[in-house]
C-alpha positions, -999 to +999 in steps of 0.1 A: +388+547+302+383+583+313+355+600+295+351+638+306+365+631+340+345+601+348+360+566+348+341+542+325+354+507+326+353+487+293+343+451+295+346+424+269+314+403+271+304+370+255+276+365+229+251+354+256+257+385+278+255+409+248+222+395+232+220+410+196+242+442+205+278+447+194+282+471+224+264+491+251+269+522+271+253+524+305+252+561+319+239+557+355+267+533+364+292+544+338+304+513+317+309+501+282+303+466+271+318+452+239+311+418+223+344+400+226+339+375+197+339+402+169+371+411+149+395+437+160+382+464+136+346+459+149+356+461+186+375+493+179+346+509+159+320+498+183+340+511+214+343+544+194+305+544+189+300+537+226+324+567+235+301+589+213+271+575+232+288+585+267+296+619+252+259+623+240+246+612+274+271+633+295+269+664+275+231+662+270+236+665+231+203+647+224+218+632+193+198+605+176+212+569+173+214+572+136+236+604+140+259+587+164+262+557+139+271+580+112+297+600+133+312+567+144+315+555+107+331+588+097+354+593+125+367+556+125+375+559+087+392+594+091+413+583+122+423+548+111+431+558+074+452+586+088+474+563+112+456+567+144+459+535+163+425+530+182+438+498+200+445+517+232+408+522+237+406+485+245+440+480+262+426+479+296+393+462+288+384+434+313+367+402+305+331+401+317+317+419+348 
């Protein structure tokens, strides 16, 4: 996935690799990891959340995690309820790292 001109691969990871997290973004070596055992809706909303985390990091927005969580929930609802298909966000996700 390209985020502001930087390639940021998306990986689907098992429960053991993810610990208690549904998803993670790492900025120094850009990558997003998503728990693969969750349902499609959760994987998509988590990916959207991690994209917001990446934007927060890259643009130095200094948003609190709670703000990112609220933005993700609102954006996910607006986008999906208005016919936007978010599945392409995960179309090229790779299993494991």
